[in-house]
All heavy atoms as TSV, in Angstrom:
chain	resi	resn	atom	element	x	y	z
A	1	MET	N	N	29.323	15.180	27.251
A	1	MET	CA	C	29.771	14.702	25.904
A	1	MET	C	C	28.613	14.430	24.969
A	1	MET	O	O	27.713	13.721	25.353
A	1	MET	CB	C	30.593	13.470	26.079
A	1	MET	CG	C	31.108	12.981	24.803
A	1	MET	SD	S	32.257	11.528	25.187
A	1	MET	CE	C	32.003	10.648	23.805
A	2	ASP	N	N	28.506	15.100	23.862
A	2	ASP	CA	C	27.466	14.845	22.801
A	2	ASP	C	C	27.831	13.588	22.047
A	2	ASP	O	O	28.935	13.326	21.658
A	2	ASP	CB	C	27.310	16.058	21.933
A	2	ASP	CG	C	26.636	17.240	22.666
A	2	ASP	OD1	O	25.997	17.079	23.674
A	2	ASP	OD2	O	26.944	18.393	22.067
A	3	ILE	N	N	26.745	12.838	21.751
A	3	ILE	CA	C	26.863	11.695	20.972
A	3	ILE	C	C	25.947	11.773	19.840
A	3	ILE	O	O	24.771	12.124	19.964
A	3	ILE	CB	C	26.558	10.375	21.762
A	3	ILE	CG1	C	27.523	10.280	22.919
A	3	ILE	CG2	C	26.570	9.193	20.901
A	3	ILE	CD1	C	27.055	9.218	23.998
A	4	SER	N	N	26.503	11.465	18.586
A	4	SER	CA	C	25.526	11.478	17.399
A	4	SER	C	C	25.727	10.022	16.821
A	4	SER	O	O	26.783	9.625	16.576
A	4	SER	CB	C	25.755	12.494	16.458
A	4	SER	OG	O	27.169	12.396	15.892
A	5	ILE	N	N	24.624	9.399	16.447
A	5	ILE	CA	C	24.690	8.152	15.892
A	5	ILE	C	C	23.647	8.100	14.702
A	5	ILE	O	O	22.591	8.593	14.693
A	5	ILE	CB	C	24.206	7.019	16.758
A	5	ILE	CG1	C	25.205	6.985	18.048
A	5	ILE	CG2	C	24.060	5.612	16.215
A	5	ILE	CD1	C	24.880	6.038	19.147
A	6	SER	N	N	24.043	7.427	13.502
A	6	SER	CA	C	23.187	7.379	12.412
A	6	SER	C	C	22.189	6.294	12.727
A	6	SER	O	O	22.419	5.287	13.354
A	6	SER	CB	C	23.926	7.086	11.135
A	6	SER	OG	O	24.648	5.924	11.226
A	7	ILE	N	N	21.005	6.489	12.136
A	7	ILE	CA	C	19.878	5.567	12.289
A	7	ILE	C	C	19.290	5.330	10.972
A	7	ILE	O	O	19.437	6.093	9.941
A	7	ILE	CB	C	18.833	6.041	13.284
A	7	ILE	CG1	C	18.117	7.216	12.854
A	7	ILE	CG2	C	19.497	6.141	14.699
A	7	ILE	CD1	C	16.963	7.664	13.684
A	8	SER	N	N	18.447	4.284	10.864
A	8	SER	CA	C	17.669	4.068	9.567
A	8	SER	C	C	16.416	3.256	9.939
A	8	SER	O	O	16.320	2.637	10.901
A	8	SER	CB	C	18.514	3.245	8.665
A	8	SER	OG	O	18.828	1.946	9.096
A	9	VAL	N	N	15.482	3.445	8.953
A	9	VAL	CA	C	14.145	2.765	9.100
A	9	VAL	C	C	14.043	1.835	7.909
A	9	VAL	O	O	14.253	2.379	6.736
A	9	VAL	CB	C	13.032	3.797	9.228
A	9	VAL	CG1	C	11.651	3.020	9.201
A	9	VAL	CG2	C	13.073	4.654	10.463
A	10	SER	N	N	13.709	0.699	8.056
A	10	SER	CA	C	13.587	-0.354	6.963
A	10	SER	C	C	12.286	-0.986	6.883
A	10	SER	O	O	11.669	-1.212	7.987
A	10	SER	CB	C	14.743	-1.286	6.928
A	10	SER	OG	O	14.577	-2.169	7.981
A	11	ILE	N	N	11.851	-1.442	5.641
A	11	ILE	CA	C	10.688	-2.103	5.536
A	11	ILE	C	C	11.017	-3.316	4.524
A	11	ILE	O	O	11.986	-3.146	3.774
A	11	ILE	CB	C	9.384	-1.353	5.028
A	11	ILE	CG1	C	9.764	-0.673	3.550
A	11	ILE	CG2	C	9.131	-0.246	6.046
A	11	ILE	CD1	C	8.587	-0.013	2.989
A	12	PRO	N	N	10.173	-4.361	4.465
A	12	PRO	CA	C	10.350	-5.360	3.464
A	12	PRO	C	C	10.276	-4.769	2.034
A	12	PRO	O	O	9.392	-3.925	1.756
A	12	PRO	CB	C	9.304	-6.369	3.636
A	12	PRO	CG	C	8.959	-6.203	5.136
A	12	PRO	CD	C	9.098	-4.778	5.398
A	13	ILE	N	N	11.205	-5.185	1.116
A	13	ILE	CA	C	11.288	-4.614	-0.276
A	13	ILE	C	C	9.824	-4.764	-0.868
A	13	ILE	O	O	9.324	-3.887	-1.635
A	13	ILE	CB	C	12.380	-5.284	-1.051
A	13	ILE	CG1	C	13.753	-4.806	-0.539
A	13	ILE	CG2	C	12.282	-4.869	-2.583
A	13	ILE	CD1	C	14.913	-5.530	-1.120
A	14	GLU	N	N	9.182	-5.891	-0.672
A	14	GLU	CA	C	7.817	-6.170	-1.377
A	14	GLU	C	C	6.796	-5.135	-0.997
A	14	GLU	O	O	5.890	-5.010	-1.732
A	14	GLU	CB	C	7.334	-7.514	-1.196
A	14	GLU	CG	C	7.277	-7.900	0.319
A	14	GLU	CD	C	8.522	-8.562	0.861
A	14	GLU	OE1	O	9.630	-8.616	0.298
A	14	GLU	OE2	O	8.391	-9.213	1.960
A	15	ARG	N	N	6.944	-4.440	0.111
A	15	ARG	CA	C	6.015	-3.327	0.452
A	15	ARG	C	C	6.203	-2.055	-0.369
A	15	ARG	O	O	5.329	-1.174	-0.307
A	15	ARG	CB	C	6.145	-3.056	1.998
A	15	ARG	CG	C	5.528	-4.154	2.827
A	15	ARG	CD	C	5.464	-3.807	4.261
A	15	ARG	NE	N	4.944	-2.480	4.506
A	15	ARG	CZ	C	5.139	-1.722	5.631
A	15	ARG	NH1	N	5.939	-2.187	6.590
A	15	ARG	NH2	N	4.609	-0.459	5.766
A	16	MET	N	N	7.296	-1.991	-1.028
A	16	MET	CA	C	7.582	-0.691	-1.791
A	16	MET	C	C	7.034	-0.816	-3.220
A	16	MET	O	O	7.222	-1.794	-3.889
A	16	MET	CB	C	9.000	-0.402	-1.884
A	16	MET	CG	C	9.670	-0.090	-0.503
A	16	MET	SD	S	11.165	0.954	-0.665
A	16	MET	CE	C	10.532	2.543	-1.206
A	17	LYS	N	N	6.210	0.143	-3.646
A	17	LYS	CA	C	5.827	0.184	-5.024
A	17	LYS	C	C	6.963	0.507	-5.982
A	17	LYS	O	O	6.984	-0.007	-7.000
A	17	LYS	CB	C	4.712	1.295	-5.103
A	17	LYS	CG	C	3.413	1.100	-4.487
A	17	LYS	CD	C	2.427	2.065	-4.668
A	17	LYS	CE	C	1.159	1.799	-3.914
A	17	LYS	NZ	N	0.222	2.913	-3.972
A	18	ASN	N	N	7.870	1.279	-5.481
A	18	ASN	CA	C	9.022	1.687	-6.387
A	18	ASN	C	C	10.245	1.661	-5.480
A	18	ASN	O	O	10.632	2.582	-4.785
A	18	ASN	CB	C	8.878	3.145	-6.832
A	18	ASN	CG	C	9.955	3.493	-7.876
A	18	ASN	OD1	O	10.941	2.767	-8.137
A	18	ASN	ND2	N	9.877	4.697	-8.301
A	19	PRO	N	N	11.049	0.509	-5.583
A	19	PRO	CA	C	12.158	0.327	-4.640
A	19	PRO	C	C	13.247	1.406	-4.885
A	19	PRO	O	O	14.232	1.645	-3.985
A	19	PRO	CB	C	12.771	-1.033	-5.073
A	19	PRO	CG	C	11.614	-1.728	-5.543
A	19	PRO	CD	C	10.737	-0.722	-6.246
A	20	THR	N	N	13.283	2.100	-6.060
A	20	THR	CA	C	14.315	3.133	-6.329
A	20	THR	C	C	14.053	4.412	-5.315
A	20	THR	O	O	14.949	5.219	-5.240
A	20	THR	CB	C	14.286	3.628	-7.751
A	20	THR	OG1	O	12.986	4.168	-8.028
A	20	THR	CG2	C	14.562	2.432	-8.668
A	21	GLU	N	N	12.888	4.411	-4.653
A	21	GLU	CA	C	12.697	5.435	-3.704
A	21	GLU	C	C	13.299	5.204	-2.433
A	21	GLU	O	O	13.335	6.123	-1.505
A	21	GLU	CB	C	11.172	5.656	-3.539
A	21	GLU	CG	C	10.475	6.164	-4.819
A	21	GLU	CD	C	8.869	6.284	-4.513
A	21	GLU	OE1	O	8.361	5.700	-3.569
A	21	GLU	OE2	O	8.334	7.017	-5.379
A	22	ALA	N	N	13.928	4.064	-2.245
A	22	ALA	CA	C	14.679	3.782	-1.014
A	22	ALA	C	C	16.088	4.345	-1.051
A	22	ALA	O	O	16.628	4.634	-2.195
A	22	ALA	CB	C	14.835	2.212	-0.789
A	23	TRP	N	N	16.709	4.617	0.106
A	23	TRP	CA	C	18.049	5.086	0.132
A	23	TRP	C	C	18.954	3.863	-0.347
A	23	TRP	O	O	19.875	4.179	-1.110
A	23	TRP	CB	C	18.428	5.445	1.584
A	23	TRP	CG	C	17.852	6.757	1.970
A	23	TRP	CD1	C	16.779	7.019	2.701
A	23	TRP	CD2	C	18.278	8.021	1.523
A	23	TRP	NE1	N	16.558	8.290	2.893
A	23	TRP	CE2	C	17.413	9.020	2.104
A	23	TRP	CE3	C	19.341	8.520	0.678
A	23	TRP	CZ2	C	17.527	10.302	2.025
A	23	TRP	CZ3	C	19.410	9.914	0.504
A	23	TRP	CH2	C	18.602	10.808	1.064
A	24	TYR	N	N	18.709	2.666	0.079
A	24	TYR	CA	C	19.353	1.518	-0.359
A	24	TYR	C	C	18.716	0.316	-0.002
A	24	TYR	O	O	17.786	0.285	0.832
A	24	TYR	CB	C	20.861	1.429	0.042
A	24	TYR	CG	C	21.134	1.464	1.524
A	24	TYR	CD1	C	21.241	0.284	2.185
A	24	TYR	CD2	C	21.250	2.644	2.280
A	24	TYR	CE1	C	21.534	0.284	3.579
A	24	TYR	CE2	C	21.345	2.687	3.578
A	24	TYR	CZ	C	21.551	1.422	4.273
A	24	TYR	OH	O	21.763	1.397	5.580
A	25	LEU	N	N	19.003	-0.825	-0.639
A	25	LEU	CA	C	18.343	-2.117	-0.432
A	25	LEU	C	C	19.465	-3.122	0.273
A	25	LEU	O	O	20.584	-3.041	-0.177
A	25	LEU	CB	C	17.840	-2.835	-1.654
A	25	LEU	CG	C	16.907	-1.910	-2.461
A	25	LEU	CD1	C	16.548	-2.486	-3.860
A	25	LEU	CD2	C	15.707	-1.508	-1.738
A	26	SER	N	N	18.978	-3.847	1.289
A	26	SER	CA	C	19.946	-4.545	2.056
A	26	SER	C	C	19.243	-5.832	2.666
A	26	SER	O	O	18.290	-5.653	3.438
A	26	SER	CB	C	20.614	-3.758	3.100
A	26	SER	OG	O	21.515	-4.572	3.920
A	27	GLY	N	N	19.616	-7.073	2.383
A	27	GLY	CA	C	19.149	-8.222	2.980
A	27	GLY	C	C	17.510	-8.262	2.809
A	27	GLY	O	O	16.910	-8.665	3.796
A	28	GLY	N	N	17.033	-8.042	1.674
A	28	GLY	CA	C	15.444	-8.080	1.468
A	28	GLY	C	C	14.736	-6.878	2.058
A	28	GLY	O	O	13.551	-7.003	1.988
A	29	ARG	N	N	15.419	-5.926	2.501
A	29	ARG	CA	C	14.777	-4.752	3.160
A	29	ARG	C	C	15.202	-3.476	2.409
A	29	ARG	O	O	16.244	-3.361	1.918
A	29	ARG	CB	C	15.081	-4.675	4.618
A	29	ARG	CG	C	14.608	-5.880	5.333
A	29	ARG	CD	C	14.652	-5.852	6.815
A	29	ARG	NE	N	13.750	-4.819	7.456
A	29	ARG	CZ	C	12.539	-5.036	7.677
A	29	ARG	NH1	N	11.947	-6.295	7.363
A	29	ARG	NH2	N	11.746	-4.222	8.252
A	30	ALA	N	N	14.197	-2.508	2.455
A	30	ALA	CA	C	14.415	-1.207	1.817
A	30	ALA	C	C	14.684	-0.194	2.931
A	30	ALA	O	O	13.767	-0.201	3.803
A	30	ALA	CB	C	13.250	-0.826	0.905
A	31	ILE	N	N	15.775	0.486	2.851
A	31	ILE	CA	C	15.994	1.518	3.858
A	31	ILE	C	C	15.273	2.782	3.327
A	31	ILE	O	O	15.673	3.465	2.312
A	31	ILE	CB	C	17.567	1.784	4.027
A	31	ILE	CG1	C	18.230	0.464	4.356
A	31	ILE	CG2	C	17.745	2.820	5.111
A	31	ILE	CD1	C	17.734	-0.321	5.470
A	32	THR	N	N	14.261	3.173	4.012
A	32	THR	CA	C	13.325	4.284	3.474
A	32	THR	C	C	13.636	5.635	4.236
A	32	THR	O	O	13.294	6.681	3.744
A	32	THR	CB	C	11.852	3.874	3.717
A	32	THR	OG1	O	11.642	3.667	5.088
A	32	THR	CG2	C	11.502	2.657	2.929
A	33	VAL	N	N	14.106	5.627	5.442
A	33	VAL	CA	C	14.389	6.786	6.120
A	33	VAL	C	C	15.847	6.731	6.753
A	33	VAL	O	O	16.217	5.597	7.247
A	33	VAL	CB	C	13.366	7.003	7.318
A	33	VAL	CG1	C	13.718	8.173	8.154
A	33	VAL	CG2	C	11.994	7.100	6.820
A	34	ILE	N	N	16.470	7.849	6.660
A	34	ILE	CA	C	17.904	7.822	7.346
A	34	ILE	C	C	17.921	9.103	8.198
A	34	ILE	O	O	17.058	10.063	8.134
A	34	ILE	CB	C	19.002	7.995	6.266
A	34	ILE	CG1	C	18.938	9.181	5.431
A	34	ILE	CG2	C	19.030	6.732	5.499
A	34	ILE	CD1	C	20.169	9.427	4.574
A	35	GLY	N	N	18.819	9.036	9.154
A	35	GLY	CA	C	18.838	10.193	10.108
A	35	GLY	C	C	19.943	10.007	11.053
A	35	GLY	O	O	20.838	9.064	10.927
A	36	CYS	N	N	20.034	10.959	12.025
A	36	CYS	CA	C	20.931	10.798	13.123
A	36	CYS	C	C	20.242	11.358	14.378
A	36	CYS	O	O	19.294	12.026	14.407
A	36	CYS	CB	C	22.150	11.561	12.893
A	36	CYS	SG	S	21.905	13.390	12.549
A	37	TRP	N	N	20.827	10.828	15.598
A	37	TRP	CA	C	20.252	11.506	16.858
A	37	TRP	C	C	21.236	11.870	17.703
A	37	TRP	O	O	22.415	11.502	17.643
A	37	TRP	CB	C	19.372	10.372	17.507
A	37	TRP	CG	C	19.991	9.146	17.996
A	37	TRP	CD1	C	20.023	7.905	17.348
A	37	TRP	CD2	C	20.628	8.736	19.249
A	37	TRP	NE1	N	20.609	6.878	18.021
A	37	TRP	CE2	C	21.051	7.526	19.175
A	37	TRP	CE3	C	20.985	9.590	20.293
A	37	TRP	CZ2	C	21.768	6.907	20.298
A	37	TRP	CZ3	C	21.747	9.030	21.386
A	37	TRP	CH2	C	22.130	7.685	21.345
A	38	PHE	N	N	20.935	12.893	18.551
A	38	PHE	CA	C	21.848	13.530	19.340
A	38	PHE	C	C	21.336	13.363	20.849
A	38	PHE	O	O	20.197	13.667	21.013
A	38	PHE	CB	C	21.906	15.056	19.045
A	38	PHE	CG	C	22.312	15.343	17.517
A	38	PHE	CD1	C	21.313	15.420	16.556
A	38	PHE	CD2	C	23.674	15.355	17.165
A	38	PHE	CE1	C	21.709	15.542	15.300
A	38	PHE	CE2	C	24.055	15.648	15.852
A	38	PHE	CZ	C	23.179	15.644	14.958
A	39	LYS	N	N	22.171	12.995	21.694
A	39	LYS	CA	C	21.818	12.774	22.972
A	39	LYS	C	C	21.439	14.115	23.632
A	39	LYS	O	O	22.070	15.099	23.534
A	39	LYS	CB	C	23.075	12.098	23.840
A	39	LYS	CG	C	22.646	11.830	25.269
A	39	LYS	CD	C	23.877	11.161	25.842
A	39	LYS	CE	C	23.561	10.847	27.339
A	39	LYS	NZ	N	24.690	10.189	28.018
A	40	LYS	N	N	20.276	14.120	24.438
A	40	LYS	CA	C	19.776	15.140	25.222
A	40	LYS	C	C	19.780	14.870	26.645
A	40	LYS	O	O	19.908	13.691	26.983
A	40	LYS	CB	C	18.436	15.710	24.629
A	40	LYS	CG	C	18.519	16.264	23.283
A	40	LYS	CD	C	17.041	16.606	22.783
A	40	LYS	CE	C	16.589	17.906	23.384
A	40	LYS	NZ	N	15.301	18.336	22.875
A	41	GLU	N	N	19.419	15.738	27.372
A	41	GLU	CA	C	19.387	15.454	28.891
A	41	GLU	C	C	18.073	14.699	29.127
A	41	GLU	O	O	17.127	14.637	28.338
A	41	GLU	CB	C	19.435	16.586	29.791
A	41	GLU	CG	C	18.431	17.807	29.302
A	41	GLU	CD	C	18.862	18.582	28.243
A	41	GLU	OE1	O	20.044	18.747	27.822
A	41	GLU	OE2	O	17.824	19.144	27.571
A	42	ASP	N	N	17.891	14.095	30.250
A	42	ASP	CA	C	16.827	13.345	30.765
A	42	ASP	C	C	16.396	12.161	29.925
A	42	ASP	O	O	15.250	11.885	29.684
A	42	ASP	CB	C	15.505	14.325	30.922
A	42	ASP	CG	C	15.850	15.410	31.858
A	42	ASP	OD1	O	16.527	15.261	32.894
A	42	ASP	OD2	O	15.223	16.532	31.673
A	43	GLY	N	N	17.407	11.501	29.236
A	43	GLY	CA	C	17.111	10.250	28.553
A	43	GLY	C	C	16.454	10.542	27.137
A	43	GLY	O	O	15.941	9.602	26.604
A	44	LEU	N	N	16.515	11.749	26.633
A	44	LEU	CA	C	15.933	12.180	25.402
A	44	LEU	C	C	16.935	12.083	24.277
A	44	LEU	O	O	18.181	12.487	24.644
A	44	LEU	CB	C	15.231	13.449	25.442
A	44	LEU	CG	C	14.030	13.544	26.258
A	44	LEU	CD1	C	13.594	15.091	26.304
A	44	LEU	CD2	C	12.821	12.766	25.807
A	45	ALA	N	N	16.541	11.692	23.113
A	45	ALA	CA	C	17.413	11.800	22.006
A	45	ALA	C	C	16.763	12.663	20.995
A	45	ALA	O	O	15.686	12.365	20.592
A	45	ALA	CB	C	17.815	10.513	21.330
A	46	HIS	N	N	17.495	13.764	20.480
A	46	HIS	CA	C	16.851	14.488	19.468
A	46	HIS	C	C	17.211	14.010	18.116
A	46	HIS	O	O	18.412	13.794	17.872
A	46	HIS	CB	C	17.349	15.966	19.599
A	46	HIS	CG	C	16.762	16.924	18.640
A	46	HIS	ND1	N	15.424	17.325	18.673
A	46	HIS	CD2	C	17.274	17.538	17.522
A	46	HIS	CE1	C	15.117	18.129	17.750
A	46	HIS	NE2	N	16.195	18.275	17.019
A	47	THR	N	N	16.245	13.707	17.328
A	47	THR	CA	C	16.484	12.961	16.077
A	47	THR	C	C	16.111	13.874	14.768
A	47	THR	O	O	15.095	14.487	14.840
A	47	THR	CB	C	15.595	11.660	16.001
A	47	THR	OG1	O	15.880	11.042	17.295
A	47	THR	CG2	C	15.972	10.832	14.850
A	48	ILE	N	N	16.947	13.910	13.908
A	48	ILE	CA	C	16.650	14.489	12.560
A	48	ILE	C	C	16.603	13.446	11.487
A	48	ILE	O	O	17.582	12.638	11.347
A	48	ILE	CB	C	17.816	15.603	12.267
A	48	ILE	CG1	C	17.898	16.548	13.300
A	48	ILE	CG2	C	17.456	16.170	10.795
A	48	ILE	CD1	C	19.137	17.426	13.223
A	49	LEU	N	N	15.442	13.334	10.758
A	49	LEU	CA	C	15.175	12.266	9.801
A	49	LEU	C	C	14.933	12.688	8.433
A	49	LEU	O	O	14.423	13.982	8.276
A	49	LEU	CB	C	13.972	11.415	10.284
A	49	LEU	CG	C	14.053	10.877	11.742
A	49	LEU	CD1	C	12.750	10.610	12.215
A	49	LEU	CD2	C	14.920	9.527	11.683
A	50	LYS	N	N	15.273	12.031	7.426
A	50	LYS	CA	C	15.085	12.418	6.055
A	50	LYS	C	C	14.670	11.241	5.196
A	50	LYS	O	O	15.124	10.106	5.304
A	50	LYS	CB	C	16.297	13.041	5.390
A	50	LYS	CG	C	16.044	13.538	3.958
A	50	LYS	CD	C	17.300	14.348	3.502
A	50	LYS	CE	C	16.991	14.923	2.165
A	50	LYS	NZ	N	18.114	15.776	1.631
A	51	ARG	N	N	13.647	11.434	4.443
A	51	ARG	CA	C	13.093	10.478	3.468
A	51	ARG	C	C	13.576	10.773	1.989
A	51	ARG	O	O	13.366	11.944	1.609
A	51	ARG	CB	C	11.617	10.437	3.576
A	51	ARG	CG	C	10.904	9.320	2.760
A	51	ARG	CD	C	9.425	9.190	3.168
A	51	ARG	NE	N	8.779	10.589	3.098
A	51	ARG	CZ	C	7.680	10.891	3.781
A	51	ARG	NH1	N	7.229	10.117	4.685
A	51	ARG	NH2	N	7.055	11.995	3.609
A	52	LYS	N	N	14.017	9.790	1.352
A	52	LYS	CA	C	14.562	9.990	-0.072
A	52	LYS	C	C	13.487	10.286	-0.966
A	52	LYS	O	O	13.552	11.184	-1.807
A	52	LYS	CB	C	15.343	8.728	-0.444
A	52	LYS	CG	C	15.986	8.946	-1.872
A	52	LYS	CD	C	16.664	7.779	-2.440
A	52	LYS	CE	C	17.126	8.017	-3.815
A	52	LYS	NZ	N	17.693	6.657	-4.284
A	53	LYS	N	N	12.321	9.612	-0.863
A	53	LYS	CA	C	11.222	9.704	-1.817
A	53	LYS	C	C	10.837	10.942	-2.159
A	53	LYS	O	O	10.669	11.426	-3.278
A	53	LYS	CB	C	10.016	8.850	-1.273
A	53	LYS	CG	C	8.786	8.952	-2.069
A	53	LYS	CD	C	7.715	7.971	-1.556
A	53	LYS	CE	C	6.630	8.741	-0.929
A	53	LYS	NZ	N	5.537	7.931	-0.614
A	54	ASP	N	N	10.629	12.007	-1.150
A	54	ASP	CA	C	10.284	13.283	-1.422
A	54	ASP	C	C	11.145	14.352	-0.741
A	54	ASP	O	O	10.894	15.600	-0.875
A	54	ASP	CB	C	8.759	13.356	-0.895
A	54	ASP	CG	C	8.634	13.052	0.488
A	54	ASP	OD1	O	9.609	12.773	1.153
A	54	ASP	OD2	O	7.487	13.071	1.012
A	55	GLY	N	N	12.258	13.857	-0.213
A	55	GLY	CA	C	13.283	14.928	0.406
A	55	GLY	C	C	12.718	15.380	1.754
A	55	GLY	O	O	13.231	16.359	2.351
A	56	LYS	N	N	11.574	14.951	2.262
A	56	LYS	CA	C	10.982	15.367	3.489
A	56	LYS	C	C	12.019	15.203	4.663
A	56	LYS	O	O	12.566	14.111	4.837
A	56	LYS	CB	C	9.657	14.727	3.778
A	56	LYS	CG	C	9.065	15.244	5.150
A	56	LYS	CD	C	7.733	14.565	5.560
A	56	LYS	CE	C	7.307	15.058	6.865
A	56	LYS	NZ	N	6.076	14.347	7.256
A	57	THR	N	N	12.231	16.364	5.486
A	57	THR	CA	C	13.093	16.300	6.586
A	57	THR	C	C	12.192	16.692	7.850
A	57	THR	O	O	11.462	17.600	7.738
A	57	THR	CB	C	14.212	17.160	6.457
A	57	THR	OG1	O	14.987	16.764	5.358
A	57	THR	CG2	C	15.085	17.196	7.736
A	58	TRP	N	N	12.337	15.936	8.902
A	58	TRP	CA	C	11.559	16.299	10.117
A	58	TRP	C	C	12.357	15.969	11.362
A	58	TRP	O	O	13.354	15.233	11.310
A	58	TRP	CB	C	10.186	15.577	10.163
A	58	TRP	CG	C	10.235	14.118	10.271
A	58	TRP	CD1	C	10.034	13.513	11.461
A	58	TRP	CD2	C	10.318	13.250	9.330
A	58	TRP	NE1	N	9.994	12.190	11.188
A	58	TRP	CE2	C	10.267	11.935	9.910
A	58	TRP	CE3	C	10.643	13.207	7.906
A	58	TRP	CZ2	C	10.369	10.722	9.112
A	58	TRP	CZ3	C	10.766	12.108	7.245
A	58	TRP	CH2	C	10.638	10.838	7.745
A	59	GLU	N	N	11.918	16.444	12.480
A	59	GLU	CA	C	12.652	16.309	13.773
A	59	GLU	C	C	11.761	15.698	14.830
A	59	GLU	O	O	10.547	16.006	14.822
A	59	GLU	CB	C	13.307	17.570	14.312
A	59	GLU	CG	C	14.138	18.237	13.322
A	59	GLU	CD	C	14.763	19.480	13.783
A	59	GLU	OE1	O	15.011	19.618	15.101
A	59	GLU	OE2	O	15.213	20.362	12.984
A	60	GLU	N	N	12.320	14.777	15.576
A	60	GLU	CA	C	11.467	14.200	16.691
A	60	GLU	C	C	12.394	13.911	17.754
A	60	GLU	O	O	13.638	13.953	17.664
A	60	GLU	CB	C	10.807	12.909	16.332
A	60	GLU	CG	C	9.785	13.033	15.195
A	60	GLU	CD	C	9.147	11.657	14.871
A	60	GLU	OE1	O	9.132	10.808	15.714
A	60	GLU	OE2	O	8.600	11.478	13.663
A	61	ASP	N	N	11.840	13.806	19.103
A	61	ASP	CA	C	12.646	13.468	20.181
A	61	ASP	C	C	12.138	12.021	20.582
A	61	ASP	O	O	11.015	11.596	20.434
A	61	ASP	CB	C	12.301	14.417	21.463
A	61	ASP	CG	C	13.024	15.700	21.338
A	61	ASP	OD1	O	14.033	15.715	20.500
A	61	ASP	OD2	O	12.757	16.617	22.031
A	62	LEU	N	N	13.161	11.139	20.971
A	62	LEU	CA	C	12.827	9.803	21.396
A	62	LEU	C	C	13.153	9.775	22.771
A	62	LEU	O	O	14.338	10.054	23.285
A	62	LEU	CB	C	13.664	8.803	20.646
A	62	LEU	CG	C	13.581	7.317	21.233
A	62	LEU	CD1	C	12.220	6.801	21.150
A	62	LEU	CD2	C	14.573	6.561	20.341
A	63	ASN	N	N	12.206	9.339	23.731
A	63	ASN	CA	C	12.378	9.078	25.183
A	63	ASN	C	C	12.769	7.667	25.377
A	63	ASN	O	O	11.937	6.753	25.163
A	63	ASN	CB	C	11.159	9.503	25.892
A	63	ASN	CG	C	11.317	9.474	27.379
A	63	ASN	OD1	O	12.133	8.740	27.966
A	63	ASN	ND2	N	10.577	10.387	28.076
A	64	PHE	N	N	13.990	7.315	25.749
A	64	PHE	CA	C	14.557	6.062	25.937
A	64	PHE	C	C	13.753	5.319	27.143
A	64	PHE	O	O	13.698	4.155	27.103
A	64	PHE	CB	C	15.982	6.028	26.137
A	64	PHE	CG	C	16.746	6.290	24.945
A	64	PHE	CD1	C	17.294	7.440	24.585
A	64	PHE	CD2	C	16.787	5.328	23.947
A	64	PHE	CE1	C	18.031	7.674	23.496
A	64	PHE	CE2	C	17.420	5.558	22.678
A	64	PHE	CZ	C	18.098	6.725	22.492
A	65	SER	N	N	13.317	6.079	28.129
A	65	SER	CA	C	12.647	5.403	29.260
A	65	SER	C	C	11.229	4.741	28.827
A	65	SER	O	O	11.001	3.788	29.375
A	65	SER	CB	C	12.449	6.463	30.387
A	65	SER	OG	O	11.675	7.504	30.069
A	66	ASP	N	N	10.493	5.469	27.982
A	66	ASP	CA	C	9.262	4.749	27.658
A	66	ASP	C	C	9.078	4.516	26.096
A	66	ASP	O	O	8.036	4.076	25.672
A	66	ASP	CB	C	8.047	5.718	28.049
A	66	ASP	CG	C	8.058	7.051	27.402
A	66	ASP	OD1	O	8.884	7.259	26.310
A	66	ASP	OD2	O	7.286	7.857	27.761
A	67	GLN	N	N	10.221	4.638	25.399
A	67	GLN	CA	C	10.256	4.382	23.943
A	67	GLN	C	C	9.210	5.155	23.126
A	67	GLN	O	O	8.724	4.572	22.154
A	67	GLN	CB	C	10.078	2.823	23.734
A	67	GLN	CG	C	11.212	2.063	24.401
A	67	GLN	CD	C	12.584	2.247	23.813
A	67	GLN	OE1	O	12.799	2.246	22.583
A	67	GLN	NE2	N	13.544	2.703	24.742
A	68	GLN	N	N	8.860	6.328	23.591
A	68	GLN	CA	C	7.750	7.077	22.839
A	68	GLN	C	C	8.510	8.184	22.062
A	68	GLN	O	O	9.411	8.747	22.460
A	68	GLN	CB	C	6.853	7.713	23.859
A	68	GLN	CG	C	6.092	6.702	24.601
A	68	GLN	CD	C	5.102	5.937	23.700
A	68	GLN	OE1	O	4.415	6.492	22.867
A	68	GLN	NE2	N	5.152	4.625	23.817
A	69	TRP	N	N	8.030	8.317	20.837
A	69	TRP	CA	C	8.424	9.443	19.974
A	69	TRP	C	C	7.543	10.692	20.208
A	69	TRP	O	O	6.358	10.593	20.261
A	69	TRP	CB	C	8.314	9.025	18.452
A	69	TRP	CG	C	9.402	7.996	18.094
A	69	TRP	CD1	C	9.268	6.682	18.162
A	69	TRP	CD2	C	10.724	8.346	17.683
A	69	TRP	NE1	N	10.320	6.092	17.754
A	69	TRP	CE2	C	11.275	6.984	17.397
A	69	TRP	CE3	C	11.469	9.418	17.405
A	69	TRP	CZ2	C	12.580	6.890	16.887
A	69	TRP	CZ3	C	12.759	9.310	16.965
A	69	TRP	CH2	C	13.265	7.971	16.652
A	70	THR	N	N	8.113	11.868	20.129
A	70	THR	CA	C	7.437	13.141	20.138
A	70	THR	C	C	7.861	14.022	19.075
A	70	THR	O	O	9.033	14.399	18.857
A	70	THR	CB	C	7.755	13.921	21.493
A	70	THR	OG1	O	7.432	13.027	22.594
A	70	THR	CG2	C	6.882	15.170	21.715
A	71	ALA	N	N	6.838	14.417	18.190
A	71	ALA	CA	C	7.234	15.300	16.929
A	71	ALA	C	C	7.613	16.689	17.512
A	71	ALA	O	O	7.031	17.180	18.443
A	71	ALA	CB	C	6.054	15.445	16.140
A	72	LYS	N	N	8.541	17.348	16.804
A	72	LYS	CA	C	8.969	18.682	17.181
A	72	LYS	C	C	8.350	19.682	16.305
A	72	LYS	O	O	8.116	19.453	15.170
A	72	LYS	CB	C	10.519	18.707	17.122
A	72	LYS	CG	C	11.199	17.915	18.106
A	72	LYS	CD	C	11.030	18.065	19.512
A	72	LYS	CE	C	10.622	18.739	20.468
A	72	LYS	NZ	N	10.239	18.708	21.679
């Protein structure tokens, strides 16, 4: 069974030069990256991420056993 879950990366709002570059603001934090991950075999999650500021999209794998990211 495939599982997909949305994820986000946030930073304190005061770290942003232009808070309008965030996807949204919540609880004093700016959500700067959004994405989703898809379960892969061997404890890996394939992640597709997008940044609002410049529209950059990239893919990474997350290994849940050692919490390491690997760029694709």
